[in-house]
C-alpha positions in Angstrom: 1.8 6.5 -9.6 -1.4 8.4 -8.9 -3.4 5.9 -10.8 -1.9 2.9 -9.1 -2.1 4.4 -5.7 -5.7 5.3 -6.3 -6.6 1.8 -7.3 -5.0 0.4 -4.2 -6.9 2.9 -2.2 -10.2 1.7 -3.7 -9.3 -1.9 -3.0 -8.9 -1.2 0.7 -12.7 -0.8 0.7 -13.5 -4.2 2.4 -11.5 -3.0 5.4 -13.1 0.4 5.5 -16.4 1.4 7.3 -18.1 1.8 4.0 -17.4 -1.9 3.1 -18.0 -3.3 6.6 -21.4 -1.6 6.8 -22.8 -3.9 4.1 -22.0 -6.9 6.2 -23.5 -5.5 9.4 -27.0 -6.9 9.2 -25.7 -10.3 7.9 -23.2 -10.5 10.7 -26.0 -9.7 13.1 -28.3 -12.4 11.7 -25.6 -15.0 11.0 -23.8 -14.7 14.4 -26.9 -13.7 16.4 -25.3 -10.5 17.7 -26.9 -7.2 18.5 -25.9 -3.9 16.7 -24.2 -2.8 19.9 -22.2 -6.1 20.1 -21.0 -5.7 16.6 -20.2 -2.0 17.1 -18.3 -2.9 20.3 -16.3 -5.6 18.4 -15.6 -3.1 15.7 -14.4 -0.6 18.3 -12.1 -3.1 20.1 -10.6 -4.3 16.8 -10.1 -0.8 15.5 -8.6 0.6 18.8 -6.2 -2.3 19.0 -5.1 -1.9 15.3 -4.6 1.9 15.8 -1.8 1.4 18.2 0.4 0.0 15.4 -0.1 2.9 13.0 3.0 5.0 14.1 5.2 1.9 13.9 3.8 1.1 10.5 4.6 4.6 9.3 8.2 4.4 10.5 8.6 1.0 8.8 7.3 2.4 5.5 9.9 5.2 5.8 12.6 2.6 6.4 11.8 0.0 3.7 9.9 2.0 1.1 6.4 1.9 -0.3 7.1 -1.0 -2.8 8.2 -3.6 -0.2 5.7 -2.5 2.4 2.7 -2.5 0.1 3.5 -6.0 -1.2 3.7 -7.3 2.3 0.6 -5.6 3.5 -1.3 -6.8 0.4 -0.6 -10.5 1.2 -1.5 -10.0 4.8 -4.7 -8.1 4.0 -5.9 -11.0 1.8 -5.3 -13.4 4.6 -7.4 -11.5 7.1 -10.2 -11.0 4.6 -10.3 -14.8 4.2 -10.3 -15.1 7.9 -13.5 -13.0 8.1 -15.4 -15.8 6.3 -14.7 -18.1 9.2 -15.9 -16.0 12.2 -18.2 -17.7 14.6 -18.5 -15.4 17.6 -18.0 -11.9 18.9 -14.4 -12.5 20.0 -13.4 -14.0 16.7 -15.2 -11.1 15.0 -13.2 -8.6 17.0 -10.0 -10.3 15.9 -11.1 -10.1 12.3 -12.0 -6.4 12.6 -8.5 -5.9 14.1 -6.9 -7.4 11.0 -8.9 -5.7 8.3 -8.7 -2.3 10.0 -4.9 -2.6 10.6 -4.1 -3.6 7.0 -7.0 -2.0 5.0 -7.8 1.3 6.6 -4.4 1.6 8.1 -1.3 0.2 6.4 -2.4 0.0 2.7 -4.2 3.4 2.9 -1.0 4.9 4.3 1.4 3.4 1.7 -0.9 4.5 -1.2 -0.9 8.1 0.0 2.9 8.2 0.8 3.5 6.8 -2.7 2.0 9.9 -4.2 3.6 12.3 -1.7 7.1 11.3 -2.7 6.5 12.0 -6.4 5.1 15.6 -6.2 6.2 18.8 -4.7 4.8 22.0 -6.3 1.5 20.4 -7.2 1.4 17.8 -4.4 -1.9 19.1 -3.1 -3.7 18.6 -6.4 -2.0 15.2 -7.0 -3.1 14.0 -3.6 -6.5 15.5 -4.2 -6.9 13.5 -7.4 -5.7 10.3 -5.6 -8.1 10.8 -2.7 -10.9 11.7 -5.1 -10.5 8.6 -7.3 -10.1 6.5 -4.2 -13.1 7.7 -2.3 -15.2 8.0 -5.5 -14.3 4.4 -6.5 -14.8 3.2 -3.0 -18.5 4.2 -3.2 -19.0 1.3 -5.6 -17.4 -1.2 -3.2 -20.5 -1.6 -1.0 -22.6 -2.1 -4.1 -20.3 -4.8 -5.4 -20.1 -6.5 -2.0 -23.9 -6.4 -1.6 -24.1 -8.1 -5.0 -21.6 -10.8 -4.0 -23.5 -11.3 -0.7 -26.8 -11.7 -2.5 -25.3 -14.1 -5.0 -23.0 -16.3 -2.9 -23.6 -15.4 0.7 -21.7 -13.2 3.1 -19.0 -15.7 4.0 -18.1 -16.3 0.4 -18.2 -12.6 -0.3 -15.2 -12.2 2.1 -13.3 -14.9 0.2 -14.0 -13.2 -3.1 -12.7 -9.9 -1.7 -9.5 -11.8 -0.5 -8.9 -13.2 -4.0 -9.4 -9.7 -5.5 -6.6 -8.3 -3.3 -4.2 -11.1 -4.2 -4.6 -10.5 -7.9 -4.5 -6.7 -7.8 -2.8 -5.1 -4.8 0.1 -7.5 -4.5 1.2 -7.1 -8.2 0.8 -3.4 -8.0 2.9 -3.2 -4.9 5.8 -5.3 -6.4 5.7 -4.4 -10.1 4.0 -1.0 -10.2 5.2 1.2 -7.3 8.5 3.0 -7.4 9.6 4.4 -4.1 11.0 7.7 -5.2 11.6 9.6 -8.5 15.4 9.4 -7.9 15.1 5.6 -8.4 14.4 6.3 -12.1 16.7 9.3 -12.4 13.7 11.7 -12.2 12.6 14.6 -10.0 9.4 15.5 -8.3 6.8 16.9 -10.8 9.5 18.7 -12.8 10.7 20.9 -9.9 14.3 22.1 -10.4 17.0 21.4 -7.7 17.5 23.9 -4.9 20.6 26.2 -5.0 22.7 23.4 -3.4 21.8 21.0 -6.1 19.5 18.8 -4.1 16.2 17.6 -5.6 13.1 19.1 -4.1 12.1 15.8 -2.6 15.2 15.7 -0.4 14.9 19.1 1.1 15.0 19.2 4.9 11.9 18.0 6.7 10.8 18.3 10.3 10.8 15.2 12.5 7.7 13.8 14.1 8.6 15.3 17.5 8.9 18.8 15.9 5.5 18.3 14.1 3.9 17.3 17.4 4.9 20.6 18.9 3.2 22.6 16.1 -0.2 24.2 16.6 -0.8 23.4 12.9 -0.6 19.6 13.6 -3.1 19.7 16.4 -5.5 22.0 14.6 -5.5 19.6 11.7 -5.8 16.7 14.1 -9.0 18.2 15.7 -10.6 18.4 12.3 -9.5 15.0 11.1 -10.6 13.3 14.4 -14.1 14.9 14.3 -14.5 14.0 10.6 -13.5 10.4 11.4 -15.8 9.8 14.3 -18.9 11.4 12.8 -18.2 10.4 9.2 -17.6 6.8 10.2 -20.7 6.7 12.4 -22.8 8.0 9.5 -21.4 5.5 7.0 -21.5 2.6 9.3 -25.2 3.2 10.3 -26.4 4.5 6.9 -29.0 1.7 6.7 -30.2 2.5 10.2 -30.3 6.3 9.6 -32.2 6.1 6.3 -34.2 3.1 7.5 -35.9 5.4 10.0 -37.5 7.2 7.0 -38.5 4.0 5.2 -35.4 3.2 3.1 -34.6 -0.5 2.6 -31.0 -1.8 2.9 -30.6 -1.8 -0.8 -31.9 1.7 -1.2 -29.7 2.9 1.6 -26.6 1.2 0.0 -27.5 2.9 -3.3 -27.2 6.3 -1.7 -23.4 5.7 -1.5 -23.3 6.5 -5.2 -24.3 10.2 -5.0 -21.7 10.4 -2.2 -19.2 9.5 -4.9 -20.2 12.6 -6.8 -19.6 14.7 -3.7 -16.3 13.0 -3.1 -15.0 13.8 -6.6 -15.9 17.4 -6.3 -14.6 17.7 -2.7 -11.4 15.9 -3.3 -10.4 17.8 -6.5 -11.5 21.2 -5.2 -9.9 20.9 -1.8 -6.7 19.3 -3.2 -6.4 22.2 -5.7 -6.9 24.8 -2.9 -4.2 23.3 -0.6 -1.6 24.5 -3.1 -2.9 28.1 -2.8 -3.5 31.0 -0.4 -6.9 29.5 0.8 -5.0 26.8 2.7 -5.4 28.2 6.2 -9.2 28.2 5.9 -9.7 24.7 4.6 -9.8 22.8 7.9 -12.5 25.1 9.2 -14.4 24.7 5.9 -14.3 20.9 6.3 -15.6 21.1 9.8 -18.5 23.3 8.6 -19.3 20.9 5.9 -19.4 18.1 8.5 -21.8 20.2 10.6 -24.1 20.6 7.5 -23.9 16.8 6.9 -25.0 15.9 10.4 -27.8 18.5 10.4 -29.1 17.2 7.1 -28.8 13.6 8.4 -31.1 14.5 11.2 -33.7 16.5 9.3 -33.9 15.2 5.8 -37.1 13.3 4.8 -37.8 14.1 1.1 -35.7 12.3 -1.5 -34.1 15.6 -2.7 -33.0 16.3 0.9 -31.6 12.8 1.3 -29.8 13.2 -2.0 -28.3 16.5 -0.8 -27.3 14.8 2.4 -25.4 12.1 0.5 -23.6 14.6 -1.8 -22.6 16.8 1.1 -21.3 13.8 3.1 -19.2 12.9 0.0 -17.9 16.5 -0.2 -17.0 16.3 3.5 -15.2 12.9 3.2 -13.4 13.8 -0.1 -12.5 17.3 1.0 -11.4 16.2 4.5 -9.2 13.4 3.1 -7.5 15.7 0.6 -6.8 18.4 3.2 -5.4 15.9 5.6 -3.1 14.2 3.1 -2.0 17.4 1.4 -1.4 19.7 4.4 0.9 17.2 6.2 3.7 17.2 3.6 3.2 20.9 2.8 3.7 21.8 6.5 6.3 19.2 7.5 8.0 17.9 4.4 8.3 14.3 3.2 11.5 13.1 4.9 9.5 11.7 7.9 6.1 11.8 6.4 5.3 8.1 7.1 6.0 8.6 10.8 4.0 11.8 11.0 1.2 10.4 8.9 1.2 7.3 11.1 0.7 9.4 14.2 -2.2 11.3 12.7 -3.5 8.0 11.4 -3.4 6.6 15.0 -5.6 9.5 16.2 -7.9 9.3 13.1 -8.4 5.5 13.6 -9.0 5.9 17.3 -11.7 8.5 16.4 -13.0 6.3 13.7 -13.2 3.4 16.1 -15.6 5.4 18.3 -17.8 6.3 15.4 -20.0 3.2 15.1 -20.5 2.9 18.9 -21.0 6.6 19.3 -24.0 6.6 17.0 -25.3 3.3 18.4 -25.3 4.7 21.9 -26.5 8.1 20.7 -29.5 6.5 19.1 -30.5 5.2 22.5 -29.8 8.4 24.3 -31.5 10.7 21.8 -34.2 8.4 20.6 -33.0 7.4 17.2 -30.1 7.7 14.7 -31.5 10.9 13.1 -31.9 12.6 16.4 -28.4 11.6 17.3 -27.1 13.0 14.1 -28.8 16.3 14.7 -27.4 16.7 18.2 -23.9 15.8 17.0 -23.9 18.9 14.8 -22.6 20.9 17.8 -19.2 19.1 17.8 -18.0 20.1 14.3 -19.3 23.7 14.9 -17.0 24.0 17.9 -14.1 22.5 15.9 -14.7 25.0 13.1 -14.3 27.8 15.5 -11.0 26.4 16.8 -9.7 26.0 13.3 -10.5 29.6 12.5 -8.7 30.8 15.6 -5.6 28.9 14.8 -5.7 29.4 11.0 -2.4 31.4 10.9 -0.5 28.3 12.0 -1.6 26.6 8.7 -0.3 29.5 6.5 3.4 28.9 7.0 5.7 26.0 7.4 6.8 25.5 11.1 10.3 26.1 12.0 12.6 23.2 12.3 14.8 21.1 10.1 16.1 17.6 10.0 17.0 15.5 7.0 
């Protein structure tokens, strides 16, 4: 299940900022649109798609991962094919709506929930492995997309991505996923039943309304939102940021590879730590890593410094994803995890939607993308302080029960 979920996570790449970034210049040239126009279309499409995330989460809870993933896979392939037909900014915004809704949103959610239902005692490590493989593998997506664009053009590259989804994600959803261990007469990672004879995976869980009243949820949300807005901005404008120090588009895309190294380390390390006593300090640590990333993005010039920037960005993305995905079920249980994850996903996507435009506007206000990155260091530093102040809320499961 971890392997299948990881592969599906990687294949959402064409709908993620890391994949869209490769098409940015080609969309600008082919559609004769400015960076701000593309960023605005990306913002509108992502904002519109985010409003559906809570409902998607509830639907996944209702019908199960298998049925939901198969449906989302077909739909994702259709909207990727649609991207090959865009002709103007309005059409582009509709396309961004589709790929963000189904790639970054729906399929990413189902792949994570699939793992959550199969683990209990080592859920943090299992989710960490899943997020690590997903984000590490996703670092190769822009390289493959760039190759497809160079070989067959940007419109055909979208079609190739659509075909890849049909022949991989859809079969995995229908033939590979199993909703819960009980469907095969198994239990979560070998955990014994509780004294009442119930498997660990069916122990009481808090509802979304209870979770939303918890300081732990909002502390985690602050970290996730900051990570989304700045991380997305850095990924989306990587060619702009590194272009200011002389990197070509191909060289900038190649720096996604060292990010994969950082992602592997961050995902595994933070996933492992979420099952242990260090858990309350992990959100603050992620925020500090993000501050380090933006600082390096604004100051690095030598190759070694740029390489360090790329690795730390990977650490931040991998560690942040592992903390987000692991802490939610640890704090609130899995009974309503789709609904709770969907709500956090809504906020995360809203923040992510602002990332590209935030850096685009910031480059004009502060005189360049590197200067904007340096100034944006202040935000994660403030969030880190907040996370330290409320760290105790992350140490224990909040009160409340509902099956």
